[in-house]
C-alpha positions, 0 to 999 in steps of 0.5 A, a space after each residue: 509521481 504524486 505522494 498521495 498515490 505512493 502513500 495509498 499504494 504502500 498502504 494497499 501493499 501492506 494490507 495485502 501482505 498482512 492478509 496473505 500472512 
């Protein structure tokens, strides 16, 4: 597992949650 991928995924998920809310 690459840290970069995890970091990008976290950012994307956070952005998605903020967008939904």
